N, C-alpha and C positions, 0 to 999 in steps of 0.2 A: 194554706200554709201561708201563715206569714214570710215575711223576711226575717223577723229576728228569732221566728220557731226554725224556719229553715237552717242558718247560722249555729241555731242552737246542737240540732240535728247533727251538723258538715261535724263540730266539735267533739262528738262523741262515737264511737264504734259500732256499725252494727250487728243485731246481734252476738255482742261480745258486754251489755252491763253486766250481765251475771260473775264473769270471769274475774270482772276488774274489780268488783263489791267483794268476791272469795279471794282477791290476795290481800284488799282491806284488812278484811276480816282475819286474815291469816297473821298480819303484822298488829292488829290489836291481840291477838292472843300469843305472843311473843310477847308482848312488851309488860303480859303480866308474867313472865319468867319460862326460858326453856326456848330452845334452838330449834327451827323448824325447816327443811327442806319442802319446797315447792318446785317440781315442774310444771313449764306450760310447752305443749307437745301438738302435734302440728304436720302438716302438709307442706312444700315450701310453696313460699307465698301465701301461709293461711291468714296472715296477723298476726304474729308472736313477738313481732319488732314493735309494730304500735301499737299493742295490747301493752308492753312495755312500758313504755311513752307513756300510754295514758296513766298506770300505775303510777309512775316517778312522779306527775303533775301533781299527784293526791298527794305526796308525801309533805310535801311545804310545812304544812301546819301542822307535822306528827311529832316535828324534833327528834327524826331518825337522822342519823348517819349514812347518807349512800354512797356506796363506792357500785363506779360501775363498771364493768367490761366486756368487750365481743371479741367472742373468736372468728378465726379468718384461716381459713383453706393454705393459702400462702405463707403463713405465720404459725401453722402447727406447727415444725418442729423446731422453733427456737424455744428453748426452757424459760419457763415462768414468766413467757409473755403475756399471759392473762393476767396474773398478779402483781406483775408493772401496772399496770394498768389502773388496780383494785387499788392496791397502796399510793398512788397519786392523790389520793380524796383520804389518805389515814392522817394524822399528825406525828408527827414525832418520828423516831428512828429506832433499827431494832429489828429481830426476827415479826413477819410480816402476821402467823398468828400470836401472839402474845400481843403485838399492837391492836387484833382486832379487835379479842377480849377485853383486855384495857377497855379500851372506847366502849363495852358491851356493859361495864360493868359503874357507867356514867348512862348511858342512854341506848338508845336500840339501835341496834347494824344493820340495815338492806343491805346486801350482796345482790348487783343483780348483773349474771351473766348471760348474754345473747350468743345465740348459732353456740352453746357450749361440744359440741360434737365436734367444734374442729378445734378446742383449744387442748393446747401443749399438755403431757400427762403429769411434769414438773404441779403445773398450776394444781392440775384435778388432786393430785394428792395433799397440796395443802390446803385446797378447802376442804378438803374428806377430814383430814386434824382439826380444821376450824369447827366442822361440827363434832367429831369426837370430844371436844376439850369442852365447850360454847356450854354444856351440860347447866340448865339452871339460869343461863342468860340469855336477856333479848335480841338474839340476832336471826335473822329470816333471810335464806340463802335462795333465794329464786333466779332458776336455767330456765330457758328454752332449747327446745330439743327435735330433732327432727324423729319423723314417725317412718317403722320401727324403731326403738329406743338405741343409742347410740352406745351407753357406758354407763358403771355401776353407780354413778353419782344418780342419774334420772330412774334406770332401776328401781333404784331401794330409796325413793323419795317417799316423805312420810304424804305428800298428796300431790298428786297428777291434773291439771286444768287443759283439757283437750280441747282445740281449736278446730273444731270442724268446719265444711264451706258453709255459706251464706245457704240458708233455704230462698226459694222464689220469692217468699215474705219479705224476708232480708233486703234482694236485691229490688224488690219495690220501694222500701226503706230507702234507700241506697241510692235511688231512683228520685223518688219524689224529693228527698233533703236537695239535690243538683237541679233537678230539670222542674223539677212541681209536675212530674206528667210519668206514670209509675205505667199507663198503659201498653208499654212495651218491653216489661220484667218478662214474662216468661221467651222472648226470643234471648233476652241476655242472658238468661241462665240456664239455656240451651247449650250456647255457644260457651261458656266460661264453665258453666257448673259449679257456678256459686262463689271459686275465687277471686276474693278480693283484689291483686294485684292485676287480672286477667280484667277484672270489672271494669277498674277505672283508665284501661289502656281501650279498652271497648267504647268507653264513653267518650275519648280522646278522638276516636277515628270516627265519630258520628257529632261532633260539638254543635256542627252544622245543623243536626236534623238528628236527633237521639233519636226520632221514632224509628228512621232508618232501619237501626239493629243491626248494622253490618261491619262484622271483624276486618281489620285496613293494616294498616302498617304496624302504627304500635301496639295491635294485640298479636300479631307477628314478634315482633321484639321483646313483648313479657313472658311470650311463651316460652323464647329461648332462654331468657335471663333468668324467668322460676328456676327453666334444669340446671341451668349454668349455675345456680347458688349452691345445689346437689352437691354430688359427687359426677366425674366426670363420664362415668357409667351410666347414669342416667340418663345422659342425652342419647349415648349410643340403644339403650335401651328403646326411647324413644323411634329410634331409626328406623330398629326394629318390628317394632310396632305398625310401624309407615307402611315399610314396604311386603311386609306381610298378610296384613287385612287380616280374614277369618281364619285364618291358617297359623292364629299367634300363639303358643301356648310356651309354658316356660324350656321345655326340650327344644323346641325351635328358636327360640330366644337366645339360649344357651349356648344352641351350637352356634347361632350367627354374630354373636358377641365374645364368642372364647370364654367361657366364666360359669361357672355352677348351674345346676335347674336351681337351688336355694336359691341365691345371689338374683338369677334372675327372676324370682317370684319375688323375690323383697322388693325389688326395685321397682316392679310391676305395679305391688301394691303402694311404693310410695307415689308413684303417676295416678294409682285411683286418689290417694289422699290431696292430693296438688288437684283434681278433679279435671285435669287431663286424658284422663281415659274411664270409659265403661263398659264393664266386661274386660273383653281383649279388642276395642277400637279404640282408638283414637276420639276424641268427643264429638270433632267437627275438621273439617277438611283445611279449614284455615291453620290449625293445628297440626296438620298433616305435614300442608307446604312448608310454615314455620320449620317444622325439624328437618327438612331435607333439603332446602333452597340453599343454607349454606354449606350443602356438602361441596367439592371441588369435585369437576365433570368424571376427573380417573376415579377419586371416592362413590360417588354415587355408582358411578356404573359397576364398579367391581361390589358394593353390595345387592345392586339390584341381580346380579350376576347370581355371588352366593345365595341369595334367595332365593332365585330359582332354581336351582340346584336341591335346596332345602326342601324346597317344594315338588318336585319332581322325586325326590326319593321318597316322600311319602306318600307319592298315590296321587297326588292332586291333579284335576282336570287340566289337559293340555292346555286350554283356554285361559288358567290361570297362571300355569307358569310364562307361555309363551306373552302374558303381560310383563313380567317384570325384562325376560329376556329384550323384547323389546326395547323399552326404556334401558336397557345395560348397552346399545349402542350394537356397534361393529366388535372387532376381534373376538368370536366368537367361540366355543370348543364345538367339536362335530356333535356331539351328543344333543345338541338343539336343534338340528334340522329335521326328525320327524315330529318332535312336540311343535315346532312354527308349522310346519304341514299339517301335523291335526288339527291344531285349532285354526288356521286360516279355513279350512272346510268346515268347520263348526262354524266361523263368525261369516260365512257365505251364506252359509243354510240359514242359515239366522237373524238374515239383513245387515248384516254388520260390516259392511263393503269395507268402510277404512281402515279397520282393524286390519280385517285379509289381505290386504294394500301392504300395511308394513310388516308383517310377517312373512311375505313372502318374499319381500323385497329382501329381508334380512336374512332368508333361505337360501336364492337361489346361489349368489356368488359362491355358497358353499355346497352347489350341485355338480354333478355330471352325468351325462349319456340321457338313460330312459327319466332317470329322476328328473333331470336339469329341465326335459322339455314338459313334463309332465308340471311341473309347478310353473313355466314361465307361457303352460297355457291359462292355468287357475291365474297366475297374475294378471294376464291379459285378458279373462275375462272378468276380475273382479275391478280393473280400473274398467272394461266398457262402460257398468253399469255406471256409472258413471261420468264418464268422458271416453264417450265415443272415439274419441279423434286422437285420443293419447293413449291407444292401448301399445302397450311396450313388448317388446322381446318378438314380435311376430315372426319373425327368420327362422326363431326356434322349436315352433311350434307347429304340428302335424298338420300341411297345406289343407285337409279338410277343417280344422281349429282354426287356421287362420281368417280360409274364410269366411268366416261367421262374425270379422269383427270388422270386414272389408267390405262389408255388405251396402251400408250405404256411403263406401266413397266410389267404390270402383263396379263393373259390371262382371258380375264373377261369370260366367261362360255357363259355367258346369259351376250343378248344385248337389252334386253327387247323392247320396241316400239319407239328407238331410231332410226331411216333413217339412219340419220348420222354416228350416233356410226356403226351399223350394215354393214354400207357400209366401215368405214375406216376397220371397224376388218377384210375386206373381201378380202382388199389389206395388210393389215399389216400380217394377218394369213392363208386365201384365205379359212375363213370359207363362205360358202355361206350365204346370207341375207336369213333370214326367217320374215319379217318386212311387215305389207303392204305400199305398197307406193301409196302417191295419186298425188304428183304434177310431172309435164313434167319429169322436170331434173332429181325428182330420180327414175322415171321411166326408163329413160333413161341411170343413172348411172346401175341402176342393170344389166341392159341388157351388158355392157362393155365388162365381163369377158365372159358370154354366147355368146355372138358375136363370140368372139376371138376363143374361142373353137373350132365353127363352120367354121370358117374362114370366116367370112361374115365381110369382114374388107373395102367396103363401107359402112353397117349396124353401124360400129363400131366407124369411122370418124365420121358421120352423129350425134350418141349419143353423144359421150365426145364433141362436139362441141354444143349439145345442152345444155350437164351439164354446161361447163365452159358459154356459154350464162347468160342461165338459174338461176345457182346457186350462191349466193352473197358470198364475203369471208368472215368466220367466224370462231370463233372459233370450230363451230360443225358442219364445211365443207371445213373444210383447206386440211384434208384428200380425199377427195371424189372429190375437185379441183388435187389435184394433181395425185391421181390413173388417172382421163381424160387425164392428160397430158403424160402422160406415156402410156393408150392405142394411143395417138396421135404415139405415137414412134413405138407399137410392129405394128401399121397400114401403117409402112412404110412413116408419115406421119411429116418428123424432122421439114418439114417446117412452118406447122400450130403450133408443140410443142414449136418449140423456138419462136414464137411470142404469144401465151400466157404465156406460162413461163414469160417470159420478162414481159408482162403486171402484170402478179399475184404479182413476186416479186418487181415491181415498186410500186404496191398498198401497200402491206406489209410493205415496208421500208413509204411510205408516212404517215403510219398509225402507225408509230415506235413499232409493234408488233413482238418481236425479235423470236418468238418461229415460231410464223409463216413466219419471213424472214428464219430462221435455216432451215424448211424443204423444201421451194422452192427451197432457194438455192441451197440445195442438187439434187434436182429434176431439177434443172437448170444443174448442173453441169452434171448430165447423160443425157441429151440432150447434152451436149458439147461434152462427151464422141462419142460420138453414131454418131458426125457429124467429128469426128477424129479429132477435137482439144485436143489435149492430155494433152500438158501443162497447157493452161487455164484451162481444167476441172479441174485437180489435183489440180490449185490454187482455183479455186472458191469452188469445195468442203471443203478442209480445209479453208476456211473462215466460209463457214456455219458452219461447225465442232466447231470452234471456240466461235462462238456465246451465243452459251450452254455450262455449264459444261456437263463434258463426263455421270453424272451421271441423266441427265434432259434428255439425247435422250430414256432413255428406249431401247427399239430392234430397235428403232428404226436408230438406230446409224451405222447401219449397212448399207445408203442409202452413204453418205459422204466414209463411209471407203472403203469401194467395190469398188465404184470410184477412189478412191484414189489411191487403192493397183491395179488395172488395169490400170491406167496410169505409175503409177513407174516401172510395169508390160513392157510397151511396152516401156520407155522412158530407159529399162536397169538399171535401179536404184537397184542391188545386193539384196538393204533390205528396204524396204518401213516402214517408219516411222509408216505407216497406221495397220500394223501389230502388233506395241507394245501394241496396244489401249487395254484394258480388256474391254470386249462385255459382257453382262448380259447373265446367263448359259441357259434359256429358249432364245435367239436367232436364235441359229443353228434352232430348230424346227420351225419357219415361215417363208414364203413367201422372207423376210427379208431375213434371216437367209440364205435363198440358195441364193441369189445373191451374200452375202458378200461368202460365201462356193464357188462358182463360179469363183470368184474373186481370192481366196485366192489358188482353186486350180493350177487357170493358170502362180500365180507366182511361185509356189511348181515346174511345168511343164520347167518355163524358167530356175531352176535352178537345172535342171534333176533331183528332185526329184519325178519321174514318181509316184511310187506308193502312196506318200503321195498324188499326184495329183488324182490319179484315188479314191482314197477314199472318195477326195472331193467332186467330180463329182457324186461319186455311191451315194453317202448323199443327195447331190442333188436333184437327183430321187429321194430317198426313203420321203423327206422331200413333194416334189410338190404331189408325188401320195398319199399321208396320206391329203394334204388339196385339192386335189381337182382340181387342177388348174394347170396340166401339160401343160403348156404353152410354148415353143422352142423359140417364139419371145421374152420371158424374159427372161427365163433361159434355152439355148439349151442345155443342161449335154449328151445330147447321143451325140450332134459333140464334144462336149467338150472330153467324155469319148474316143469317136473315136481316136483325136488328141492324146489322150497319148497311144491308141494302135498300133500307126504310128509309134513313139517313138518306141517300143518293137519291131518292123518290125510285126507288124501285121495287116496288109492290108487288109485281108478278112475281121475280126470280125470289123474295124475301117469301110469300106463299109457296113458290114451289119446293122451298127448302124446309120453309115448317111440318109441308103435306109428309114428307118423305121423312122426316124424323119422324112423325105420329107414324107413322106405316109399319115403322121397327118393331118388331116383337118386345125386345129390349126398354120400348119407352112406354113399358105398359104401366107405370106410375102414374099416378093422379098427380103428381106435382111435376109430373114431366110433362104429360100430355098437356097441361096446362099452361105450359111455355112452350109448346106449337100454336096452341088455339089463340094464344096471344096474341104474336106473331099474325096470326089468319086475320084478325080484327082489326088489328092497325094498318095490315093491308089495304082494310076498306070491306071486308066482306061481314054483313051482321056485325056492327062492334059493338051498341050498344047489349047486343042479347050475347056474345060472345065472350063480353069483357067484365059481364054478371057475372056469367057462370066459372071464369079464368077466377074472379074474385074469391069465389065461393071455392072453389076449389084451392088455392093457396091458402085461406080460411083453415079450410077443412085437416088440410094437413101440415098442419102446425104453423105457418109463414107466413108471419104477422106481415112482415113487412112488404115481402111480396103481393098480398093483399092490398095494402095500403097504395101501390104504384100502382095496381088494377083498377081500384077505385078512382085515383086519382086521374087515369086515364078513360074512364068508366066516366065520370065527370064532363071531362073535355068531348066526351064524342056527343053526349046530351046536352050539352051548353051550343056542340054546334045545330041542335034540332031545334034550337028557341027552347027549350023548358030549362030557363034562370034557375028557378027556383029550387025545384030537383037538382039540376046540376049540382049548386051553391051547398044544398045538406051534405050530397054527398062528397064532396072537395073538402066538407071541413070534418067530414069523418074520416079520410085520406088523410089530412093531414092531423087531424089527433093520435091517429094508428103509429102513422109516423115520427111523431114526437115521442110515442109512448117505447119506439124501438129507440130512443137514442138518435133521431133522424130529424132534423130541422129545414123550413124551405124543401119541402117536395115538392109542391106546386108552380115551383117558382122553376122546377128543374125538370117536368115533364114536356115532353118536344112538343112543337106546336102542330096540328092536324089542320084541314082545309080550311079556309078561310071564311069568315063568314060576313054577316052586315057590320058587325061592330068592327071589323078587325081597322079598315080605316079611318071611323073615326077615335080609336081606340089609340093610335099611331101618333096624332094629334096631339095627346098629354103629355106635359113634360113628365121628366124623370121624377118628379118630386108629388106627381100629382100623381102619377101610377102608381107609386108603392102606394100612395094613400087610398086611391081607388081598388088595389087589390086585397089590402085588408079590409077594407069598410065592406067588399067582396063577399067576404068570407066570414064576416059577421060580427067584427070586432067595432065595440062601441067607440067613440069620436078621444074617452076619456084613455081609453086603453093604446088607439092610434100615436096619440100624442105622445103615451109613456115608449110604449114601442119605436117611434120615429124620432124620440128626442125634440120634441117642436110644442110649441102652446096649440090649446086647444083650440082658440081662435084660430091659429094659422088651419087646424084640420077644415074647420067651417067653411075658411075660404077656399081652398085647394076644392072641396066636395063640391062649392055652386059649380067652380067652374067646369069641375069632371059631368055633374050634371047636363050642364049647357054644352059640353061638348059630343057627350052620347049620346042628344037629346034622351036623358030619361028625368022621371020627377024625382025618385026616393029613391033610397039604399039598398031597397028587396030586388028593383028593376035594374042593377047594376048584374051584369052577366059575370059569373064565376070563373075565376080562373083566367083574369086578364092577364095574368102572365102567358098562360095557356096562349092564349087567341093573338096576340100580338109579337110571340115569338123572343118576348125580353124577361131578360131575365135578372134579377139581385146577383147573382152569382154565378157560375159556369151555367152554359145553356149544354146539359148533360142530360142523358138516359139512364135515370136510375139502374145499379144491378140486379138483374133478377136471378 
C-alpha cells in the first residue's frame, strides 16, 4: 500500500462505508419530499460521532442547511439546551419549529443531534414537533443513541443504523492503514473487541513497536473514558464484574451495586456492545485493572468484602471467597475466619503456598485458643515451604510441630514419634532413629544406613528405590527422599540417583516449593559432582544456595557449600567464594558439617596448607565416630588423611590408612574401594597396575573426573619407567577427559612423583621454555602452542631448539609426558585434584 493510499484509508472509517452511504441516501430521498428520522445506535465508543463527522463532510455539495447539536450529561437538566445549539445555525427569529419548516420550504434541512440520550426533555419535544409538522418537506433528522435505545425519538425512528464492533478483518485494515503491517491484528482484536476507541489507544501504547500489541496506560485510560461516557452505574457494574469473576450474574451484580436485576442485565448488555465484556467475563486483564485501579483503598476494600459476602451466600468455594477477603485487607468480620482457614488448607494441598500464607495471616489475629494454635502451625508450615528461616509464631504451636521447623537450625535432642523427622535427623546429624516404623517406605528408609554400614549394597539400592517409589514428596518427607538419593550415590548407582533427582527437582519446581527446590537442587549438585561434571555441579549448587537466604539453610547450608568448594578446588580456583560464607556454629558437629570439612580440607591441601587439611580430615573422623555413621562412601576421611600424609612423604602411614578403610564393610562400594587403591598405588605399591584398575573403577562407577585424575597419575607412573610415548598418550586422554568435565590444566596439578633422569635437565628450562615443552609433550602443534601462549610460531620454534638441546632429545615425540609432573613446576597452584 502506497503512502497516498494509506492516507486515503485513514480519512475514512474502517467498516463504516455502508453506514455513511446509507445516510447520504436518506438525505437524497428526503430531498424528494418527506421528513425522515434516522437513528445511529451502538455501544460506547463504537464510532457514532466519527460517523456523523464523516456524513457532515459529505453535505458540503448538497446545498442542505446543516444544524448540529450534542447532548451532555451535565446539561441534561437545562431546558432547551440542545435546541439553542441547533437554532444557532438558523436564520431569522421566532419559534424554533416554524423557522425549521420555513427553511425546509427553500432547501433540504438536516438536523444532526449527537448523544440524544443526554438531550433535555424540552428539546426532545420540539424535535418531535418538527417531525410531526414537516410532512412532505425535505427534513432529515439524524440522531445517535446508545444501545439499548433511550427514548421515543429513536425507538420510533424511521430507520436505524447499528454500528457494531470492528471485525478482525476491520482491525487488520485499521492497522494496515496506520502502520503498514496487520500481522498483530488478532492480538489487537482480542484485547479491544473491535472497539475503535480502545483500538486507537492500544496502538498509541505500542507506537514504537506495533507488533508488541500490549495494552498499556493509554488503553486503560480509554477503558475508563469509554465507561464514563455512559452513565455512572456502568462503571459500577464493570467493577462488580471485575471482582465477581466467574460468579457474575444479574442477581449478584444487582446485589453488589444496589440496583434491580433488569437494570443490571441492561448495563451488562451495554458493556458487551462496547466490546469490554465477553459472556460474563471482562475481555482482558488490562480492562479489569483499569476499572479497579481508580478505586480509593477504602472503597476497594468495601467492594471486595461485599463481593466475598455475595459469593459466600451463594455457596462458592472457600478459595474463591478468600481471594476477595484477602484483597479486602484487614478489619474483617468474624465469618471470614473458617473461610480463610479452609481456603488456606486447599491452597497448601494444591501447592499455592503464597496464597495460603496470605489467608492464614489474615485469619490468625482473629483467632484464639486451639484454633489460633492450629492456624499458627499451618502458617508456619506454609512459610517454611518457601523460607525455613522465617517460620513465624513457633512459640504458639505445639512443641512437636515447632520442632519440625527448627530441625535445620537446632539439635532437636528428641524427635518425638515423627518418623519423617527422625529419619531426617539421622541424615543431618547421624542420630539413629528410635521411632516405630509401620509403612513399607518407612522401614526401607530406616534400613538405609544399617545397610550401608554392613556393605549390603544390593539391599541399599532396593530400599532406596522403595523409599523413592513409595514416599510422597512433602514438607515432612523432603530430607528422607534426599537421603535415599544420596544412598544410591554411595551404592555406586549414579544412574538411578540422577534419574530420581531430576524427577524430584522437577516436581518441586512444578509445585513452586522454594525450600524443596533448594535442598533437592543441592543434592542434584552432589550427583553432578559425583559424575565428574565439575563446572555444572558448581553452578547448580550456587543456584540452589541462592534460592534461600543463608540464615534459612541452617546446618544444611553445608551441602551446597561443600559441592561449590570441591568444584572450585578441582577447577584450580585458588579462592572459593563458598569459603567466605558464614556457617552456623553447630554445623561442623553434624554429618553435613563433616562433608563441608572434607571439602575445605581438600581446598587447603590444594594450596599446600597440609597441616590445616589434616586438622579438617581428622575432625571429620571424630564427627562421624560420635554420630555412629562412619561411612567411607559418604566421607572417606581416612583416604583424605592418607593423601595429606603422602604430601609429607609419609607413604607407610598413608598406605596403612587406605588399607584400614578398605577393610571396612562400609567401604564395599567400587568407587570407595578405588579411593583406597589409589592411595596404595601413590604410596609406591604396584602404581602402574593399581592406577590402571583405579581409573577403570572410577569410569565404571560414572566418575569421569576421578578417572581423569587417575589417568594423569598413571601417566606419571609410566613416564617414570621411561615409556614416554605411552605416558604421553595417557596424559592427553586424561587432559581431554578433565576438559570435558569443565577442568583445565589437570596435568599441571598432579603432584610430583619420584625423580627420574629427566628431572635435572628439565629443571634447567626457563619458565617460557617449560610452558612450550609441556604443551609440545602433550602433542600440540607449533601453531596451537603459539595461539595458547600468545607468542609467534617463530618463537615456539626457537624455544623447542633450546629444549631439545637441554633435555638431550632429538624430536618432539621424545619429550617426556607431563613435564610439569616431573619437575614439580605448575602454571597454577601445585595442588592435588579433589577425588
